C-alpha positions in Angstrom: 21.9 -2.9 27.0 18.9 -5.3 27.1 16.3 -5.1 24.3 12.9 -5.7 25.8 10.6 -5.3 22.8 10.2 -4.1 19.2 8.6 -0.7 18.8 6.1 0.5 16.2 8.7 1.5 13.7 10.5 -1.8 13.9 13.4 -0.7 16.2 14.3 -2.6 19.3 13.3 -0.9 22.6 15.4 -0.9 25.8 14.5 0.8 29.1 14.3 4.5 28.9 12.9 4.1 26.3 15.9 3.9 24.0 15.4 2.7 20.4 18.0 0.6 18.7 17.5 -0.5 15.0 18.1 -4.1 13.9 17.7 -5.6 17.4 15.3 -8.1 18.8 13.6 -8.9 22.1 15.9 -10.5 24.6 19.1 -9.5 22.9 22.0 -7.9 24.8 23.7 -5.3 22.6 26.3 -2.6 22.6 25.2 0.7 21.2 26.7 4.1 20.2 25.3 7.6 20.2 23.2 9.5 22.6 19.6 10.4 23.2 16.7 8.1 22.8 17.8 6.8 19.4 21.1 4.9 19.4 23.0 2.9 16.7 23.8 -0.8 17.0 27.5 -1.4 17.5 27.5 -5.1 18.3 25.1 -7.9 19.3 26.6 -9.4 22.4 23.9 -12.1 23.0 21.7 -12.9 20.0 18.1 -13.9 20.0 17.3 -17.4 18.7 14.9 -15.6 16.4 17.7 -13.7 14.6 18.2 -14.8 11.0 20.5 -13.8 8.2 19.0 -10.9 6.1 18.4 -12.0 2.5 19.2 -8.6 0.9 22.7 -7.2 0.5 21.4 -3.7 1.0 19.7 -4.4 4.3 20.8 -2.1 7.1 21.6 0.8 4.8 18.5 0.9 2.6 15.6 2.5 4.3 13.0 0.2 2.7 13.1 -2.7 5.1 13.5 -2.8 8.9 13.0 -6.4 9.9 14.8 -8.8 7.6 16.8 -10.0 10.6 13.7 -11.5 12.3 12.4 -15.0 11.8 9.1 -15.2 10.0 6.8 -16.6 12.7 7.7 -14.1 15.5 7.7 -11.3 13.0 4.2 -12.1 12.0 3.1 -12.5 15.6 4.5 -9.0 16.3 2.4 -7.6 13.5 -0.7 -9.3 14.8 0.0 -8.1 18.3 0.4 -4.5 17.1 -3.2 -4.6 15.9 -4.4 -6.1 19.1 -2.7 -3.5 21.2 -3.9 -0.7 19.0 -7.5 -1.9 19.3 -7.1 -2.2 23.1 -6.4 1.5 23.3 -10.0 2.0 22.1 -11.2 -0.8 24.4 -11.9 -3.1 21.5 -11.5 -6.9 21.5 -12.3 -9.2 18.6 -11.2 -12.5 17.0 -8.0 -11.9 15.2 -7.4 -14.4 12.4 -4.0 -15.7 11.3 -2.0 -13.1 9.3 -2.1 -13.3 5.5 1.5 -12.9 4.6 2.9 -12.0 1.1 6.2 -13.7 0.5 9.4 -12.4 -1.1 9.1 -11.5 -4.8 5.4 -10.6 -4.4 5.4 -6.8 -4.8 4.0 -5.4 -8.0 4.4 -1.7 -7.1 7.7 0.1 -6.3 8.6 3.7 -5.7 12.2 4.2 -6.9 14.1 7.5 -6.3 16.4 8.7 -9.1 19.5 11.0 -8.8 21.8 12.3 -11.4 24.3 9.8 -12.6 26.2 9.6 -15.9 24.9 10.9 -19.2 23.1 7.7 -20.1 22.1 6.2 -16.7 20.8 7.6 -13.5 21.4 6.5 -9.9 18.3 4.6 -8.9 17.2 3.1 -5.6 15.6 3.8 -2.2 16.3 6.5 0.4 18.8 5.5 3.1 17.5 4.9 6.6 16.6 8.2 8.3 18.3 10.1 5.5 17.8 11.7 2.1 20.8 9.9 0.7 20.2 7.4 -2.0 21.0 3.7 -1.8 21.4 2.3 -5.3 19.9 -1.1 -5.6 20.7 -3.9 -8.0 18.4 -6.4 -6.4 15.3 -6.0 -4.3 14.0 -9.3 -2.7 10.5 -7.9 -2.0 9.9 -7.0 -5.7 8.4 -9.2 -8.4 11.3 -10.7 -10.4 10.0 -8.8 -13.5 10.4 -5.5 -11.6 13.8 -6.5 -10.3 14.9 -7.3 -13.9 13.7 -3.9 -15.0 15.9 -1.9 -12.7 18.8 -1.3 -15.1 16.3 -0.2 -17.8 14.6 2.1 -15.4 17.9 3.7 -14.5 18.5 4.4 -18.2 14.9 5.8 -18.5 15.6 8.2 -15.7 18.8 9.6 -17.1 17.1 12.5 -19.2 15.1 13.8 -16.2 17.7 16.1 -14.7 17.7 19.1 -17.0 16.6 21.3 -14.1 18.9 21.2 -11.0 15.9 21.0 -8.6 14.5 17.9 -10.1 14.4 14.9 -7.7 12.4 12.3 -9.7 10.5 9.3 -8.2 9.6 6.5 -10.5 6.3 4.8 -9.4 6.5 1.5 -11.1 3.6 -1.0 -11.5 3.7 -4.4 -13.0 0.5 -4.9 -14.9 -0.9 -7.7 -17.1 0.2 -5.8 -20.2 3.7 -4.8 -19.0 5.5 -2.3 -16.8 3.8 1.1 -16.2 5.9 4.0 -15.0 4.5 7.2 -13.5 7.3 9.8 -12.9 6.9 12.6 -10.4 9.3 15.2 -9.0 10.6 16.6 -12.2 10.8 20.4 -11.9 8.3 22.0 -14.3 8.6 25.7 -13.6 11.1 26.2 -16.3 8.8 24.7 -18.9 9.3 21.1 -18.2 11.5 18.6 -20.1 12.8 19.5 -23.5 11.7 17.7 -26.7 15.1 16.0 -26.8 14.7 14.6 -23.2 11.2 13.4 -24.0 12.5 11.7 -27.1 15.2 9.9 -25.1 12.6 8.8 -22.6 10.4 7.3 -25.3 13.4 5.6 -26.9 14.5 4.0 -23.6 10.9 2.9 -22.9 10.6 1.3 -26.3 13.9 -0.5 -25.9 12.7 -1.9 -22.5 9.3 -2.8 -23.9 7.5 -0.8 -21.2 3.7 -0.5 -21.6 3.5 3.2 -20.7 5.5 6.0 -19.2 3.8 9.1 -17.9 5.1 12.4 -16.4 2.9 13.7 -13.7 -0.1 12.1 -15.4 0.9 13.2 -19.0 1.7 10.4 -21.4 5.3 10.5 -22.5 5.3 7.0 -24.2 2.6 4.3 -24.6 2.9 1.0 -26.4 -0.1 -0.7 -24.7 -2.7 0.4 -22.2 -1.7 -0.9 -18.7 -4.4 -3.3 -17.6 -5.2 -5.4 -14.5 -7.8 -8.1 -13.8 -10.0 -7.3 -10.9 -12.4 -10.2 -10.3 -14.4 -10.6 -13.5 -13.4 -7.2 -14.9 -10.4 -6.0 -17.0 -9.5 -2.5 -15.9 -7.4 0.0 -17.9 -5.4 1.9 -15.3 -5.2 5.7 -15.2 -1.7 7.1 -14.5 -0.7 6.7 -10.9 -3.7 4.6 -10.0 -3.7 2.9 -6.6 -3.5 -0.9 -6.5 -2.9 -3.2 -3.6 0.9 -3.9 -3.5 0.8 -7.7 -3.8 -1.7 -9.6 -6.0 -2.0 -12.4 -3.5 -2.9 -10.0 -0.7 -5.5 -8.4 -3.0 -7.0 -11.8 -3.7 -7.1 -12.7 0.1 -8.7 -9.4 0.9 -11.3 -9.5 -1.8 -12.2 -13.0 -0.9 -12.6 -12.0 2.8 -14.7 -9.0 1.9 -16.9 -11.0 -0.5 -17.5 -13.6 2.1 -18.6 -10.9 4.6 -21.0 -9.4 2.1 -22.6 -12.7 1.1 -26.4 -12.5 1.0 -26.5 -8.7 0.8 -29.4 -7.1 -1.0 -27.6 -3.8 -1.7 -24.0 -2.8 -1.1 -22.1 0.5 -0.9 -18.3 0.4 -1.7 -16.8 3.7 -0.4 -13.3 4.8 -1.4 -13.6 2.2 -4.2 -10.6 3.3 -6.3 -10.6 1.5 -9.7 -12.8 -1.3 -8.3 -10.6 -3.6 -6.2 -13.7 -4.8 -4.3 -16.5 -3.4 -6.4 -16.5 -6.0 -9.1 -16.4 -8.9 -6.6 -19.3 -7.3 -4.7 -21.3 -6.6 -7.8 -21.5 -10.3 -8.4 -23.5 -10.5 -5.1 -25.8 -7.5 -5.2 -26.2 -4.0 -6.8 -23.3 -1.7 -5.7 -23.1 2.0 -5.2 -19.3 2.9 -5.6 -17.7 6.2 -4.7 -14.2 7.6 -4.7 -12.7 11.1 -4.7 -10.6 10.3 -7.8 -12.5 11.0 -11.0 -10.0 9.2 -13.1 -10.4 6.0 -10.9 -14.1 6.2 -11.2 -14.0 6.6 -14.9 -11.7 3.6 -15.2 -14.2 1.6 -13.1 -17.1 2.6 -15.2 -15.3 1.8 -18.5 -14.4 -1.7 -17.1 -18.1 -2.6 -16.5 -18.5 -3.6 -20.1 -15.7 -6.3 -19.7 -17.6 -8.0 -16.9 -21.1 -9.2 -18.0 -23.4 -10.7 -15.5 -22.9 -8.3 -12.6 -25.9 -7.2 -10.5 -25.3 -3.5 -11.4 -22.9 -0.8 -10.4 -23.5 2.9 -10.0 -20.2 4.8 -9.6 -19.7 8.4 -8.5 -16.7 10.7 -8.1 -17.2 12.2 -4.7 -15.1 13.7 -1.9 -16.0 11.4 1.0 -14.3 13.7 3.6 -16.1 16.9 2.7 -19.2 15.2 1.4 -19.6 11.8 3.0 -22.4 9.5 1.9 -25.2 10.4 4.3 -27.1 7.9 6.4 -30.3 8.9 4.5 -28.5 8.0 1.2 -27.7 4.6 2.6 -31.3 3.6 3.0 -32.0 0.0 1.8 -28.2 -0.6 1.8 -27.5 -3.5 4.2 -23.7 -3.9 3.7 -21.2 -1.0 3.5 -17.5 -1.5 2.6 -15.1 1.3 3.2 -11.4 1.4 2.4 -10.1 4.9 3.2 -6.6 6.3 3.0 -4.3 6.4 6.1 -6.2 9.3 7.7 -9.2 7.0 8.0 -12.8 7.9 7.5 -14.2 9.5 10.7 -16.8 11.6 8.9 -18.0 8.7 6.8 -17.9 6.3 9.7 -20.3 8.6 11.6 -22.8 8.5 8.7 -22.5 4.7 8.5 -23.1 4.5 12.2 -26.4 6.4 11.7 -27.5 4.3 8.8 -29.6 1.2 8.6 -26.7 -1.0 7.5 -26.6 -4.4 9.3 -23.0 -5.2 8.2 -19.9 -3.1 7.7 -16.5 -4.1 6.3 -13.6 -1.8 7.1 -10.4 -2.1 5.1 -7.4 -0.1 6.5 -3.7 0.5 6.0 -3.5 2.2 9.4 -4.6 0.3 12.6 -4.8 3.5 14.6 -7.3 5.3 12.4 -9.2 2.0 11.9 -9.5 1.7 15.7 -10.8 5.2 16.0 -13.4 4.6 13.2 -14.3 1.2 14.8 -15.1 2.9 18.1 -17.5 5.2 16.3 -19.4 2.2 14.9 -19.2 0.2 18.1 -20.6 3.1 20.1 -23.6 3.1 17.7 -24.4 -0.5 18.3 -22.0 -2.5 16.0 -19.8 -5.3 17.1 -16.4 -6.0 15.5 -16.8 -9.8 14.8 -13.5 -10.7 13.3 -10.4 -9.2 11.8 -7.9 -10.3 9.1 -4.3 -8.9 9.4 -2.6 -8.5 6.0 1.2 -8.3 5.6 1.9 -7.2 2.1 4.7 -4.8 2.9 7.2 -7.5 3.8 9.9 -6.8 6.4 8.4 -3.3 7.1 6.5 -2.2 10.3 3.5 -1.6 8.1 0.5 -3.8 8.6 -3.0 -3.7 7.0 -6.3 -5.3 8.0 -9.9 -6.1 7.1 -12.5 -6.0 9.9 -16.1 -7.2 9.7 -18.8 -5.5 11.9 -22.4 -6.5 12.5 -25.2 -4.9 14.6 
């Protein structure tokens, strides 16, 4: 079978189409199974772009799909994915070189836990196309400090299985003040964890010197408030707060957004979170910031006192799907930045399109919904000037982007 391309999920694609994981364009392979999804049995003629995967778990772990592809063609494929997605909406623009986060750059991980021994849980990622767990001892995408914390995290998870339906996930974030762990998936209908289990969690967290451990937002242990630096501000993170996955990618994105907003008189930062872009933008002009998470907005407001010299920030907790910022509310706002979740921001884009804004910056983790929202703006008289692809989910099919529009 000849592999002709790589599909959107990172699998090789042969005529049919038939999808074969861990294959590359131009390779001849032998496969097993039936239907449109087959399993790779043997590579008969390898691509010159095939490389040795750096992780011993690759091929079984469901976290990475493309470690077998050389870096340059892998990045070119990610850029081309964006170009082809935009083309479906009849959009062309200048696509800049991809910003690529390297190995060891991820500061956020979601680790699944399953019952193990009395003192240590099984901890890792879901297997490819399965609910089975692949225990990991190393993870090349993760910051070395998070890799080093995996054994302690497995011990921390051991007391979480008092209820047979519990399937915990540890959302782990490396902050400036230490490791922050938010635990979800612990069955609470029976009253939640016992006092003994909570005590064991606190003991393990203290032994590992974690900054904080929370259970569905409730503090179970805290030695220090988890904090991050966002531009000139120091932000105390609420439990489960969203951050860009790699600090280097965050820096590249905020620099790009700041450059696009240069010279603004008034800025709106919509879906602002804890202020990833807000603080950088507020050094340029007064900012109106809005996000549906009240906890994130409260953290943003509290951090304003740590960043003197800003032009001013007004922050509001607001559901931007049900209650988007209206065009009339954006009067005198000449730059709008929006960074929605994967579903995009069709309702908000329609209001931006009707506003008097002269520049718009769209940040997206989903090229398809970005293209849909971009078409709304373009139909209203905007032009997509340039676009920065961002690869901070290394070796996955996931790609992010920042696009700059002008009238």
